[in-house]
C-alpha angles and dihedrals in degrees: 000000000000112000096241088061094055097078088056089047090053090047091053091047094054094042091048091050097050093045100050104029095069090069088062100045096038093108091052093050090048092051095045093048096039100238134118121269089244090055091045092051089069087080087069090055093045093056091049090051089051089054092049093048101037095044102073096022098056096041090048091049093044101042093105093061127076115268093244093058091044092051089049090051093048094049089051088055092047093048096046096050095043090053089047089051086059092056100040108136095205145016094260091054093047090049088057096045092048090054090052091046089055093055097084098039099090095033091053095050091042094053094037089054091057093045093049091048089052094049095044126107114255113284095013101081095121092050089052090053089047088057089064091047087050086076090058089047094050087046089059094043099045118003101042090058092044091046091049090049091050091050092048098044102034120006133313089231090069088059094061087045087059090054090050091055090054087047093054092046090050089054090052094051096043088055093049107033109024113094124227114258132181120266124263093243123078118231110280091007112143126228086243088062090059089048091060084083088082090060089067118099095202089057092051089048089057091047091051092048092051096043095047110019096048089038083075093073090050090063084063105042095039088064101029096118098057088039089056097042102036101033106022090036097225118154117261087244091061094061095082089057093045086055086053091053090049088049091053085053091056093053091052093042094052090057091049094047093052093047094045092051090054095050098041131037105275093242091053090049091051092048094054094043090052090051088049087051097052091049092048092050092050088049090052089055096051102034108035093104088072109078098208094046091045089055092048091050092048088056092049096046091049086053093052093044091072102021090084095058100083098040092050091047091050091045093053095043086054094049097045102058106176097018099048094142093050090049094046089050092048088056090053088054089050090055088061094045085053089051092053094043094049093049092048101045092035087059095053097081090050091052089053090052103259123137128276090252091065101074089072088063089061086047093052086054091053094047090053090050083057090050092051093053092041086057091050090049093048088052092049090049092048091052090049093058 
């Protein structure tokens, strides 16, 4: 890894940890603050809302500043509100701090993706972006289990203290190793000119592909614990190790996604990865009762869950010329919309009494919607050439 990519990797590590570790320490937070688990779960939704609001808003407001200055500012916000999360006296305050901690998430990844692509060697832009997302995958593989263990064995507040330390370290290395690049906005260009991005059909197609297509995998991961215990018949204590397997899949998938997007047109890479996602989700539905096949499919689904990140970022950057950072941040917001849609629609079959292997059928349908719109975008881009 070239040293100027390392601060972006660290940022992804911190953001990935704070986003996913909450699921593991939720019972500890609920017990410590004296609320139910369902009430405590609102802090997950609050963080996601912060991502959706902050991603386009902060990038738009900061587009006139150099990316290095913006990334420093975003990581300051991240560090402050994760440290305050560790000190929150009650659930309401924690809910507020988690919303504010989520604000820089999408903006950091959005700006970071553009920075990585600008600093990359020719023909390796997607692999450079995947270096940043490698931080998120390593977080799922190592730091989320460690943070969950700290929250269980000691106190959940120490987990957020760990995230704060990562934030401070990221600030140091952004300052030391990230080069200064020009801002995304041309001299004299107005904010309204940047917003012209949302008049482009191709940009909206990428947003739809991200929000609906990638949401398919969230129908799987949102309900992976009951799927593994009730359908695959693993013990509850095995779920944490199964999540590590999924995290290892993410590490591998992130590398594959970056290489694939540098070898194929980004839209074609997205199309084939979404097809693979639909097939995998169908396989999970039919074969989850077999423990060995279930574990294999968990690894594959974990790989696919992150393999789309770099190709979709490259696709949005290429379709949002003149407003690349805003487009890239909008993609990050779309990923979180997909998270919410997948969890919601995936839960409907369970509410109506169907088994825990049925949410993935909803996910397969969502992935196929992504395939459909990817095909439309591919045709549009072909005609434009």
